[in-house]
Backbone as numpy.savetxt, mean C-alpha at the origin, in Angstrom:
# Nx Ny Nz CAx CAy CAz Cx Cy Cz
-38.82 -1.67 4.98 -37.51 -1.73 4.27 -37.60 -2.73 3.13
-37.18 -2.33 1.96 -37.18 -3.22 0.79 -35.86 -3.94 0.68
-35.83 -4.97 -0.20 -34.59 -5.71 -0.43 -33.49 -4.79 -0.92
-33.88 -3.79 -1.72 -32.87 -2.87 -2.27 -32.18 -2.07 -1.18
-32.88 -1.86 -0.05 -32.28 -1.09 1.03 -31.12 -1.81 1.70
-31.10 -3.14 1.61 -30.05 -3.92 2.25 -28.97 -4.35 1.28
-29.09 -4.00 0.01 -28.10 -4.36 -0.99 -27.09 -3.23 -1.14
-25.86 -3.56 -1.59 -24.91 -2.49 -1.90 -25.47 -1.60 -3.00
-24.97 -0.38 -3.05 -25.49 0.60 -4.00 -25.51 0.08 -5.43
-26.62 0.31 -6.12 -26.72 -0.08 -7.53 -26.13 0.99 -8.44
-25.61 2.04 -7.85 -25.08 3.15 -8.63 -23.57 3.28 -8.47
-22.91 2.16 -8.13 -21.45 2.17 -8.00 -20.84 2.42 -9.37
-19.98 3.43 -9.51 -19.37 3.71 -10.80 -18.53 2.54 -11.29
-18.44 2.39 -12.60 -17.61 1.34 -13.19 -16.14 1.65 -12.94
-15.31 0.61 -12.96 -13.87 0.79 -12.88 -13.34 1.05 -14.29
-12.66 2.18 -14.45 -12.07 2.51 -15.75 -10.63 2.02 -15.79
-10.34 1.11 -16.72 -8.97 0.66 -16.94 -8.54 1.04 -18.34
-7.27 1.37 -18.48 -6.69 1.71 -19.78 -5.45 0.84 -19.95
-5.37 0.11 -21.05 -4.27 -0.81 -21.24 -3.49 -0.55 -22.52
-2.21 -0.90 -22.48 -1.34 -0.78 -23.64 -0.53 -2.08 -23.75
-0.52 -2.65 -24.95 0.15 -3.92 -25.18 1.27 -3.74 -26.19
2.48 -4.15 -25.79 3.61 -4.08 -26.70 3.55 -5.18 -27.74
4.35 -5.05 -28.78 4.35 -6.02 -29.88 5.33 -7.16 -29.64
6.02 -7.11 -28.52 6.90 -8.20 -28.13 6.47 -8.73 -26.76
6.87 -9.95 -26.48 6.48 -10.57 -25.22 7.14 -9.87 -24.03
6.44 -9.91 -22.92 6.97 -9.32 -21.70 5.98 -9.50 -20.57
6.31 -9.05 -19.37 5.43 -9.22 -18.21 4.20 -8.30 -18.28
3.25 -8.59 -17.43 2.03 -7.81 -17.34 2.04 -7.04 -16.02
2.04 -5.72 -16.14 2.07 -4.82 -14.99 0.72 -4.15 -14.83
0.23 -4.04 -13.60 -0.95 -3.23 -13.31 -0.56 -2.14 -12.32
-0.99 -0.91 -12.63 -0.70 0.26 -11.79 -2.03 0.79 -11.27
-2.18 0.85 -9.96 -3.45 1.27 -9.37 -3.29 2.55 -8.55
-4.33 3.35 -8.57 -4.38 4.57 -7.78 -5.71 4.68 -7.05
-5.76 5.51 -6.03 -6.99 5.82 -5.28 -7.69 4.57 -4.77
-6.91 3.60 -4.29 -7.51 2.54 -3.48 -8.15 3.19 -2.26
-7.51 4.23 -1.77 -8.11 5.13 -0.77 -8.45 6.43 -1.49
-9.70 6.84 -1.39 -10.20 7.92 -2.23 -9.60 9.29 -1.99
-9.02 9.52 -0.81 -8.43 10.82 -0.52 -6.94 10.88 -0.86
-6.44 9.87 -1.55 -5.03 9.82 -1.94 -4.96 10.06 -3.44
-4.77 11.31 -3.82 -4.99 11.73 -5.21 -3.73 11.74 -6.07
-2.56 11.52 -5.48 -1.34 11.56 -6.30 -1.32 10.42 -7.32
-1.90 9.28 -6.97 -1.93 8.15 -7.89 -2.73 8.44 -9.14
-4.00 8.86 -9.01 -4.76 9.20 -10.21 -4.09 10.26 -11.07
-3.51 11.29 -10.44 -2.87 12.35 -11.22 -1.70 11.81 -12.02
-0.86 11.00 -11.38 0.30 10.45 -12.07 -0.10 9.44 -13.13
-1.09 8.62 -12.83 -1.52 7.60 -13.79 -2.15 8.23 -15.02
-2.98 9.24 -14.84 -3.56 9.93 -16.01 -2.45 10.55 -16.86
-1.43 11.07 -16.23 -0.30 11.63 -16.97 0.42 10.53 -17.76
0.59 9.37 -17.16 1.24 8.26 -17.85 0.40 7.76 -19.02
-0.91 7.70 -18.84 -1.79 7.29 -19.93 -1.65 8.25 -21.11
-1.65 9.55 -20.82 -1.49 10.55 -21.87 -0.15 10.36 -22.59
0.89 10.06 -21.82 2.20 9.84 -22.42 2.23 8.62 -23.32
1.54 7.55 -22.93 1.46 6.36 -23.77 0.67 6.65 -25.05
-0.40 7.39 -24.93 -1.22 7.69 -26.11 -0.50 8.59 -27.10
0.32 9.50 -26.58 1.02 10.43 -27.48 2.29 9.83 -28.06
2.74 8.70 -27.50 3.99 8.10 -27.94 5.19 8.56 -27.13
4.99 9.49 -26.21 6.10 9.92 -25.36 6.61 8.76 -24.52
5.68 7.89 -24.11 6.03 6.64 -23.44 5.66 5.52 -24.40
6.64 4.78 -24.87 6.39 3.74 -25.88 6.46 2.37 -25.22
5.32 1.70 -25.14 5.27 0.34 -24.60 5.70 -0.63 -25.70
6.87 -1.22 -25.53 7.44 -2.12 -26.55 7.13 -3.58 -26.28
7.05 -3.95 -25.01 6.92 -5.35 -24.64 5.86 -5.51 -23.56
5.31 -6.71 -23.49 4.38 -7.02 -22.42 3.12 -6.19 -22.46
2.58 -5.93 -21.30 1.31 -5.21 -21.21 1.27 -4.42 -19.90
0.71 -3.23 -19.96 0.47 -2.45 -18.75 -1.01 -2.07 -18.69
-1.61 -2.28 -17.54 -2.98 -1.84 -17.28 -2.93 -0.72 -16.25
-3.52 0.40 -16.59 -3.63 1.53 -15.66 -5.04 1.58 -15.09
-5.13 1.61 -13.78 -6.41 1.77 -13.09 -6.29 3.02 -12.22
-6.61 4.19 -12.80 -6.35 5.46 -12.09 -7.14 5.60 -10.79
-8.41 5.22 -10.82 -9.27 5.39 -9.65 -9.88 4.03 -9.31
-9.32 3.39 -8.30 -9.79 2.06 -7.94 -11.08 2.12 -7.15
-11.18 3.08 -6.23 -12.37 3.22 -5.40 -13.07 4.53 -5.77
-13.91 4.47 -6.79 -14.52 5.69 -7.33 -15.45 6.36 -6.33
-16.19 5.58 -5.54 -17.10 6.19 -4.57 -16.32 7.03 -3.56
-15.26 6.45 -3.01 -14.46 7.19 -2.03 -13.76 8.37 -2.68
-13.30 8.20 -3.91 -12.60 9.27 -4.63 -13.53 10.46 -4.85
-14.76 10.20 -5.25 -15.71 11.29 -5.49 -16.13 11.97 -4.19
-16.09 11.23 -3.10 -16.41 11.81 -1.79 -15.22 12.53 -1.18
-14.01 12.23 -1.67 -12.80 12.77 -1.08 -12.50 12.16 0.27
-12.90 10.90 0.44 -12.72 10.21 1.72 -11.84 8.98 1.52
-11.28 8.50 2.62 -10.43 7.32 2.56 -11.20 6.10 2.05
-12.41 5.94 2.53 -13.23 4.78 2.17 -14.60 5.22 1.70
-15.26 4.33 0.95 -16.65 4.53 0.62 -17.51 4.03 1.77
-17.56 2.69 1.91 -18.26 2.09 3.03 -17.30 1.48 4.04
-16.13 1.04 3.58 -15.12 0.46 4.47 -13.77 0.57 3.76
-12.71 0.17 4.43 -11.36 0.24 3.87 -11.18 -0.86 2.82
-11.03 -0.46 1.56 -10.85 -1.43 0.48 -9.56 -2.22 0.64
-8.55 -1.63 1.27 -7.25 -2.27 1.38 -7.13 -3.15 2.63
-8.26 -3.65 3.11 -8.30 -4.60 4.21 -9.25 -5.74 3.80
-8.87 -6.96 4.17 -9.70 -8.14 3.91 -10.14 -8.18 2.45
-9.17 -7.98 1.56 -9.47 -7.98 0.13 -9.62 -9.42 -0.36
-10.80 -9.73 -0.87 -11.10 -11.06 -1.41 -12.40 -10.96 -2.19
-12.70 -12.01 -2.92 -13.96 -12.05 -3.65 -15.08 -12.56 -2.74
-16.24 -11.96 -2.87 -17.38 -12.30 -2.02 -18.57 -12.69 -2.87
-19.14 -13.85 -2.56 -20.31 -14.32 -3.30 -21.51 -13.41 -3.06
-21.59 -12.84 -1.86 -22.70 -11.93 -1.53 -22.09 -10.60 -1.10
-21.81 -9.69 -2.05 -21.22 -8.39 -1.68 -22.21 -7.54 -0.91
-21.70 -6.89 0.15 -22.57 -6.11 1.03 -22.17 -4.64 1.10
-21.20 -4.22 0.31 -20.75 -2.83 0.37 -20.15 -2.44 -0.96
-19.92 -1.14 -1.12 -19.21 -0.64 -2.29 -17.88 -1.35 -2.46
-17.12 -1.48 -1.36 -15.79 -2.08 -1.45 -15.86 -3.57 -1.77
-16.93 -4.26 -1.35 -17.10 -5.65 -1.75 -17.25 -5.76 -3.26
-18.05 -4.89 -3.84 -18.26 -4.90 -5.28 -16.97 -4.59 -6.02
-16.25 -3.57 -5.57 -14.97 -3.22 -6.20 -13.98 -4.37 -6.05
-13.93 -4.96 -4.86 -13.00 -6.05 -4.61 -13.24 -7.24 -5.51
-14.48 -7.54 -5.81 -14.77 -8.68 -6.69 -14.17 -8.47 -8.08
-14.15 -7.23 -8.55 -13.55 -6.94 -9.85 -12.04 -6.82 -9.73
-11.59 -6.14 -8.69 -10.17 -5.89 -8.52 -9.38 -7.19 -8.36
-9.89 -8.14 -7.62 -9.18 -9.40 -7.43 -8.97 -10.10 -8.77
-9.99 -10.09 -9.62 -9.84 -10.69 -10.94 -8.80 -9.99 -11.78
-8.77 -8.66 -11.70 -7.77 -7.90 -12.45 -6.35 -8.23 -11.97
-6.17 -8.30 -10.66 -4.84 -8.58 -10.13 -4.35 -9.95 -10.60
-5.22 -10.94 -10.63 -4.82 -12.29 -11.04 -4.37 -12.34 -12.50
-4.81 -11.38 -13.29 -4.46 -11.38 -14.71 -3.07 -10.78 -14.96
-2.40 -10.32 -13.92 -1.12 -9.63 -14.08 -0.02 -10.31 -13.28
1.22 -9.93 -13.60 2.38 -10.50 -12.93 2.90 -9.60 -11.81
2.76 -8.29 -12.00 3.36 -7.31 -11.09 2.35 -6.20 -10.80
2.34 -5.74 -9.56 1.47 -4.64 -9.14 2.30 -3.49 -8.59
1.98 -2.27 -9.04 2.47 -1.05 -8.42 1.24 -0.30 -7.91
1.05 -0.27 -6.59 -0.12 0.35 -5.98 0.33 1.66 -5.34
-0.22 2.78 -5.83 0.25 4.11 -5.45 -0.63 4.71 -4.36
0.01 5.13 -3.27 -0.68 5.69 -2.11 0.02 6.96 -1.64
-0.60 7.61 -0.66 0.04 8.68 0.12 -0.43 8.50 1.56
0.10 9.30 2.49 -0.28 9.10 3.89 -0.63 10.42 4.56
-1.23 10.31 5.73 -1.84 11.47 6.41 -0.81 12.40 7.04
0.16 11.84 7.74 1.12 12.67 8.46 2.30 13.02 7.58
3.16 13.87 8.09 4.38 14.18 7.35 5.34 12.99 7.42
6.30 12.99 6.52 7.27 11.90 6.49 7.80 11.72 5.08
8.90 10.98 4.98 9.51 10.79 3.67 8.80 9.68 2.89
8.81 9.75 1.57 8.24 8.67 0.77 8.95 7.35 1.03
8.24 6.25 0.85 8.84 4.94 1.03 8.09 3.89 0.21
8.71 2.74 0.09 8.09 1.60 -0.60 7.85 0.50 0.42
6.67 -0.08 0.37 6.33 -1.21 1.23 6.46 -2.48 0.40
7.35 -3.37 0.81 7.55 -4.65 0.13 7.18 -5.78 1.07
7.16 -6.99 0.53 6.69 -8.14 1.27 7.78 -8.92 1.98
7.47 -10.16 2.35 8.38 -10.95 3.17 9.47 -11.62 2.34
10.49 -12.18 3.00 11.43 -13.04 2.28 10.71 -14.32 1.85
11.33 -15.07 0.94 10.75 -16.34 0.53 10.54 -17.22 1.76
9.35 -17.83 1.85 9.04 -18.66 3.00 7.85 -19.56 2.69
7.69 -20.59 3.49 6.54 -21.50 3.39 5.68 -21.42 4.65
5.76 -20.30 5.34 5.07 -20.14 6.61 3.57 -19.96 6.45
2.85 -19.91 7.56 1.38 -19.84 7.52 0.82 -18.45 7.24
1.61 -17.40 7.46 1.05 -16.05 7.34 1.07 -15.54 5.90
2.23 -15.54 5.28 2.33 -15.03 3.91 3.41 -15.80 3.15
3.12 -17.05 2.75 4.10 -17.80 1.96 4.39 -17.08 0.66
5.66 -17.13 0.24 6.08 -16.31 -0.90 7.31 -16.94 -1.53
7.47 -16.70 -2.84 8.62 -17.29 -3.54 9.28 -16.32 -4.52
8.83 -15.07 -4.53 9.35 -14.12 -5.50 9.98 -12.90 -4.82
10.53 -13.10 -3.64 11.03 -11.95 -2.89 12.20 -11.27 -3.58
13.04 -12.02 -4.26 14.19 -11.40 -4.93 13.72 -10.46 -6.04
12.79 -10.92 -6.86 12.27 -10.08 -7.95 11.52 -8.88 -7.39
10.72 -9.10 -6.34 9.95 -8.00 -5.77 10.87 -6.96 -5.14
11.88 -7.41 -4.41 12.80 -6.48 -3.77 13.58 -5.68 -4.81
14.00 -6.34 -5.87 14.74 -5.65 -6.93 13.87 -4.57 -7.57
12.61 -4.88 -7.76 11.63 -3.93 -8.30 11.44 -2.76 -7.33
11.19 -3.09 -6.06 10.89 -2.07 -5.04 12.03 -1.09 -4.85
13.25 -1.60 -4.91 14.41 -0.77 -4.60 14.77 0.22 -5.71
14.09 0.15 -6.84 14.43 1.00 -7.99 13.35 2.02 -8.34
12.36 2.19 -7.48 11.22 3.04 -7.82 11.40 4.52 -7.47
12.47 4.85 -6.74 12.74 6.26 -6.45 12.97 6.59 -5.00
12.09 6.14 -4.07 12.32 6.45 -2.65 13.61 5.83 -2.12
14.09 6.43 -1.02 15.33 5.95 -0.39 15.06 4.96 0.74
13.79 4.83 1.12 13.42 3.99 2.25 12.51 2.86 1.81
12.79 1.64 2.29 11.91 0.51 2.05 11.49 -0.05 3.41
10.24 -0.47 3.50 9.72 -1.08 4.73 9.19 -2.47 4.43
9.29 -3.33 5.44 8.77 -4.69 5.34 8.14 -5.07 6.68
7.42 -6.18 6.68 6.89 -6.73 7.92 5.46 -6.37 8.23
4.72 -5.85 7.25 3.36 -5.39 7.51 2.43 -6.49 8.01
2.33 -7.60 7.27 1.30 -8.58 7.59 1.52 -9.28 8.92
2.74 -9.73 9.26 2.92 -10.31 10.59 2.58 -9.34 11.72
2.94 -8.06 11.54 2.61 -7.07 12.57 1.10 -6.88 12.68
0.42 -6.85 11.55 -1.04 -6.69 11.57 -1.70 -7.90 12.22
-1.14 -9.09 11.97 -1.68 -10.29 12.61 -1.60 -10.15 14.13
-0.50 -9.59 14.64 -0.37 -9.40 16.08 -1.44 -8.44 16.59
-1.68 -7.36 15.84 -2.72 -6.41 16.24 -4.09 -7.08 16.26
-4.37 -7.89 15.24 -5.67 -8.56 15.16 -5.86 -9.53 16.32
-4.81 -10.26 16.68 -4.92 -11.19 17.80 -5.17 -10.45 19.10
-4.52 -9.29 19.26 -4.70 -8.52 20.50 -6.15 -8.05 20.67
-6.79 -7.68 19.58 -8.17 -7.17 19.71 -9.21 -8.22 19.37
-8.78 -9.43 19.04 -9.71 -10.51 18.79 -10.43 -10.42 17.46
-9.81 -9.79 16.47 -10.42 -9.68 15.15 -9.78 -10.66 14.18
-10.28 -10.70 12.97 -9.82 -11.65 11.96 -8.49 -11.16 11.38
-7.42 -11.94 11.50 -6.14 -11.51 10.93 -6.19 -11.28 9.43
-7.16 -11.90 8.74 -7.27 -11.72 7.29 -7.57 -10.28 6.91
-7.98 -9.47 7.88 -8.22 -8.06 7.59 -6.96 -7.37 7.08
-5.80 -7.92 7.38 -4.55 -7.31 6.94 -4.23 -7.53 5.48
-5.03 -8.32 4.78 -4.77 -8.61 3.37 -5.32 -7.48 2.50
-4.42 -6.82 1.78 -4.80 -5.77 0.84 -4.34 -6.13 -0.56
-4.12 -5.13 -1.37 -3.80 -5.36 -2.78 -2.52 -6.16 -2.98
-1.45 -5.77 -2.29 -0.17 -6.45 -2.52 -0.19 -7.86 -1.94
-0.82 -8.03 -0.78 -0.90 -9.36 -0.19 -1.71 -10.30 -1.08
-2.80 -9.77 -1.65 -3.60 -10.59 -2.56 -2.79 -10.93 -3.81
-2.04 -9.97 -4.31 -1.22 -10.20 -5.50 -0.22 -11.32 -5.26
0.43 -11.30 -4.10 1.40 -12.35 -3.79 0.72 -13.71 -3.65
-0.46 -13.74 -3.06 -1.17 -15.00 -2.88 -1.64 -15.58 -4.22
-1.67 -14.73 -5.25 -2.13 -15.15 -6.57 -1.00 -15.55 -7.50
0.23 -15.56 -6.99 1.36 -16.00 -7.79 2.20 -14.91 -8.39
1.84 -13.64 -8.16 2.65 -12.53 -8.66 3.38 -11.85 -7.52
3.78 -10.61 -7.75 4.35 -9.81 -6.67 3.92 -8.37 -6.86
4.02 -7.61 -5.78 3.57 -6.22 -5.85 4.07 -5.42 -4.68
4.11 -4.11 -4.85 4.56 -3.21 -3.80 3.61 -2.03 -3.67
3.60 -1.47 -2.48 2.86 -0.24 -2.20 3.86 0.91 -2.19
3.61 1.90 -3.02 4.44 3.10 -3.05 3.73 4.19 -2.27
4.34 4.63 -1.18 3.79 5.72 -0.37 4.55 7.00 -0.74
3.85 7.94 -1.39 4.51 9.07 -2.04 4.69 10.30 -1.15
4.35 10.17 0.13 4.45 11.31 1.03 3.08 11.72 1.52
3.02 12.88 2.14 1.78 13.39 2.71 0.76 13.67 1.60
-0.52 13.47 1.92 -1.59 13.58 0.91 -1.49 14.84 0.05
-1.27 15.98 0.69 -1.30 17.25 -0.03 0.08 17.73 -0.47
1.10 16.91 -0.31 2.44 17.31 -0.71 2.47 17.51 -2.23
2.82 18.71 -2.70 2.82 18.95 -4.15 3.84 18.10 -4.90
4.81 17.52 -4.18 5.81 16.67 -4.83 5.30 15.25 -5.04
4.23 14.85 -4.36 3.78 13.46 -4.39 3.41 12.97 -5.80
2.66 13.74 -6.62 2.33 13.25 -7.96 3.57 13.01 -8.83
4.60 13.84 -8.68 5.82 13.65 -9.47 6.55 12.39 -9.00
6.58 12.15 -7.70 7.19 10.93 -7.18 6.48 9.71 -7.75
5.15 9.77 -7.79 4.37 8.67 -8.34 4.64 8.48 -9.84
4.69 9.57 -10.57 4.91 9.48 -12.02 6.29 8.91 -12.33
7.31 9.39 -11.64 8.66 8.88 -11.87 8.74 7.39 -11.53
8.01 6.97 -10.50 7.99 5.56 -10.14 7.36 4.71 -11.25
6.32 5.24 -11.89 5.70 4.52 -13.00 6.71 4.35 -14.14
7.41 5.43 -14.49 8.42 5.34 -15.55 9.50 4.34 -15.19
9.93 4.36 -13.94 10.97 3.44 -13.49 10.47 1.99 -13.53
9.22 1.79 -13.15 8.65 0.44 -13.18 8.59 -0.09 -14.62
8.15 0.75 -15.54 8.06 0.34 -16.94 9.42 -0.01 -17.52
10.43 0.79 -17.21 11.75 0.53 -17.77 12.43 -0.65 -17.08
12.23 -0.79 -15.75 12.83 -1.93 -15.05 12.29 -3.25 -15.58
11.00 -3.31 -15.85 10.39 -4.54 -16.36 10.59 -4.70 -17.86
11.24 -3.73 -18.48 11.56 -3.71 -19.91 10.31 -3.62 -20.79
9.24 -3.05 -20.25 8.08 -2.75 -21.09 8.41 -1.61 -22.04
9.32 -0.73 -21.63 9.79 0.36 -22.48 11.30 0.20 -22.67
11.84 1.03 -23.53 13.28 1.03 -23.77 14.00 2.07 -22.93
13.35 2.55 -21.89 13.97 3.53 -21.02 15.21 2.98 -20.35
16.07 3.88 -19.92 17.29 3.47 -19.24 16.93 2.67 -17.98
17.50 1.48 -17.81 17.19 0.69 -16.61 17.48 1.50 -15.35
16.52 1.59 -14.44 16.71 2.44 -13.26 17.70 1.85 -12.27
18.43 2.73 -11.64 19.38 2.31 -10.62 18.65 2.11 -9.28
19.30 1.44 -8.37 18.76 1.26 -7.02 18.79 2.60 -6.30
17.68 2.99 -5.72 17.60 4.26 -4.98 17.48 4.05 -3.48
17.02 2.88 -3.05 16.84 2.62 -1.63 18.18 2.58 -0.92
18.25 3.28 0.20 19.48 3.35 0.99 19.34 2.73 2.37
18.11 2.62 2.86 17.92 2.04 4.18 16.58 1.33 4.24
16.48 0.41 5.23 15.28 -0.41 5.36 14.82 -0.45 6.81
13.51 -0.56 6.99 12.91 -0.72 8.31 12.04 -1.97 8.29
12.23 -2.83 9.28 11.42 -4.02 9.46 10.47 -3.79 10.61
9.16 -3.82 10.35 8.16 -3.64 11.40 8.09 -4.91 12.23
8.25 -4.78 13.55 8.33 -5.96 14.40 7.29 -5.98 15.51
6.60 -4.86 15.77 5.63 -4.86 16.86 4.58 -3.79 16.62
3.49 -3.86 17.39 2.40 -2.91 17.27 1.81 -2.67 18.66
1.34 -1.46 18.90 0.64 -1.13 20.14 -0.76 -0.65 19.79
-1.75 -1.15 20.53 -3.12 -0.73 20.34 -3.49 0.35 21.35
-4.34 1.26 20.93 -4.88 2.27 21.84 -5.93 1.60 22.73
-5.91 1.90 24.02 -6.89 1.34 24.96 -7.95 2.34 25.38
-7.63 3.62 25.30 -8.54 4.65 25.83 -8.34 5.95 25.08
-9.37 6.75 25.05 -9.26 8.07 24.43 -8.27 8.95 25.18
-7.94 8.59 26.41 -6.98 9.36 27.21 -5.56 8.85 27.07
-5.34 7.77 26.31 -3.98 7.39 25.95 -3.40 8.49 25.07
-2.11 8.76 25.18 -1.53 9.81 24.36 -0.11 9.45 23.94
0.29 9.96 22.79 1.67 9.79 22.35 2.58 10.70 23.15
3.81 10.27 23.34 4.76 11.06 24.15 5.12 12.37 23.47
5.08 12.38 22.14 5.28 13.62 21.40 4.68 13.45 20.01
4.79 14.45 19.20 4.21 14.40 17.85 5.17 13.66 16.92
4.99 12.36 16.82 5.85 11.54 15.98 5.42 11.60 14.52
6.37 11.36 13.63 6.04 11.10 12.24 6.66 9.76 11.87
6.09 9.09 10.88 6.58 7.78 10.47 8.06 7.84 10.11
8.82 6.94 10.70 10.26 6.88 10.44 11.10 7.58 11.49
10.47 8.25 12.46 11.24 8.89 13.52 12.03 7.84 14.30
13.31 8.13 14.52 14.17 7.21 15.27 13.94 7.38 16.77
14.01 6.26 17.51 13.92 6.28 18.97 15.04 5.42 19.54
15.48 5.78 20.72 16.51 5.02 21.42 15.85 4.01 22.36
16.55 2.93 22.62 16.05 1.93 23.55 15.70 2.59 24.89
14.49 2.32 25.39 14.04 2.90 26.65 13.38 4.25 26.54
13.37 4.85 25.37 12.74 6.16 25.19 11.22 6.01 25.18
10.48 6.90 25.87 9.02 6.81 25.86 8.46 7.13 24.47
7.57 6.26 24.01 6.87 6.50 22.74 5.47 7.00 23.01
4.83 6.43 24.03 3.45 6.80 24.34 3.21 6.61 25.83
2.08 7.14 26.29 1.75 7.08 27.71 0.28 6.68 27.85
0.05 5.63 28.63 -1.31 5.16 28.86 -2.08 6.13 29.76
-3.39 5.96 29.79 -4.26 6.80 30.60 -3.82 6.84 32.05
-3.33 5.69 32.58 -2.93 5.64 34.00 -1.51 6.12 34.23
-0.86 6.65 33.18 0.47 7.18 33.31 1.59 6.22 32.97
1.25 4.97 32.66 2.26 3.98 32.31 2.90 4.32 30.97
4.22 4.46 30.93 4.86 4.77 29.64 5.08 3.50 28.81
4.97 3.63 27.52 5.35 2.57 26.60 6.72 2.94 26.04
7.72 2.13 26.39 9.09 2.46 26.06 9.56 1.66 24.85
10.43 2.26 24.06 11.02 1.55 22.94 11.81 0.36 23.48
11.53 -0.87 22.98 12.22 -2.04 23.50 13.68 -2.13 23.05
14.03 -1.36 22.03 15.40 -1.32 21.50 15.51 -0.06 20.66
16.69 0.20 20.15 16.80 1.27 19.16 15.92 0.91 17.98
15.19 1.89 17.46 14.30 1.57 16.35 13.60 2.80 15.81
12.37 2.58 15.32 11.64 3.64 14.62 10.16 3.55 14.94
9.52 4.71 15.04 8.08 4.78 15.21 7.44 4.80 13.82
6.47 3.92 13.61 5.83 3.77 12.30 4.31 3.97 12.45
3.73 4.74 11.56 2.28 4.97 11.51 1.68 5.39 12.85
2.25 6.40 13.51 1.65 6.86 14.77 0.32 7.54 14.50
-0.66 7.28 15.35 -1.98 7.87 15.17 -2.43 8.50 16.48
-2.29 9.82 16.58 -2.66 10.54 17.80 -4.16 10.51 18.03
-4.95 10.19 17.01 -6.41 10.17 17.13 -6.96 8.75 17.09
-6.14 7.78 17.39 -6.59 6.38 17.36 -7.70 6.15 18.37
-8.68 5.36 17.97 -9.74 4.98 18.88 -9.39 3.72 19.65
-10.10 3.46 20.71 -9.84 2.28 21.53 -9.94 1.01 20.67
-8.90 0.18 20.75 -8.88 -1.08 20.00 -8.21 -0.98 18.65
-7.89 0.23 18.21 -7.25 0.39 16.90 -5.74 0.54 17.06
-5.03 0.40 15.93 -3.57 0.49 15.98 -3.16 1.91 16.37
-2.32 2.00 17.37 -1.86 3.29 17.90 -0.55 3.68 17.23
0.37 2.74 17.20 1.62 2.92 16.47 2.27 1.56 16.26
3.11 1.48 15.25 3.93 0.29 15.01 5.37 0.64 15.38
6.15 -0.40 15.65 7.56 -0.22 16.01 8.41 -1.03 15.04
9.44 -0.39 14.50 10.33 -1.05 13.55 11.79 -0.96 13.94
12.57 -1.83 13.36 14.03 -1.82 13.58 14.72 -1.77 12.23
15.99 -1.44 12.24 16.74 -1.39 11.00 16.78 -2.76 10.36
16.53 -2.79 9.05 16.49 -4.05 8.33 17.50 -4.05 7.19
17.44 -5.11 6.40 18.32 -5.26 5.25 17.68 -4.67 4.02
18.45 -3.93 3.25 17.92 -3.32 2.02 17.52 -4.39 1.03
18.29 -5.45 0.90 17.99 -6.53 -0.03 16.91 -7.43 0.50
16.52 -8.38 -0.35 15.45 -9.31 0.04 15.90 -10.21 1.17
């Protein structure tokens, strides 16, 4: 085995960014797509937005916008969620990169630090309504200290979806503690953006193959540009009508563990209702009225099986 065999691929495609700078001062927005390579609505919408900026249909008057249509080119070309690993986990710069995602992360982290706001466009595997993932309230706590929750929430609530979710990182920390892994694995693009002094949200545009997903993503880009006043578009109204706060997580213990039924993200459950059933027949019951989030009928032992959420506040 040669040294080259143990190094990350030397043929990792470059990251293509396209930027537009207004002639007046304003914030710096970065819009990313295909952090997961099988989520194609982001690249489609971002390429459409780039074309609109080039033609003048979208006029950037203030600040700066950077479009990164395909963040994980290896995974995108493969049509897979990841190249070598999940780019949206344990995102940080590495002195000795050991994978495709390490190399991408080293560049991506620098790009994020150069901006004030992030719009990260995703889709998801199961059916369900589009939603926006936002961060925590302002706090000085150990998990995700933050000071821009009002601005981030105002941004998130105007992107188009009717549902907003919060509570990702504390819930992921609980999952990591249960399986004895590093809680830092829960840090992705938006968490890194917040740690760098900006703010950012994840836009989940619906199921991967939903033909409406690219339009949802494109409209969110237009709304983001006008809300931040990079364009002269009509300031977008608040679209979010309800919120879910993720408060707990269950890990799969065995291949014979099973969900009580075919859940989709956002399904409501009543207190005491069975959500899942362990191999030995023990039911996992909803601890209160709430919602099933990110159910995975094919979860492997030790991985997240489902999250549990409760009704939250629409505002920050």
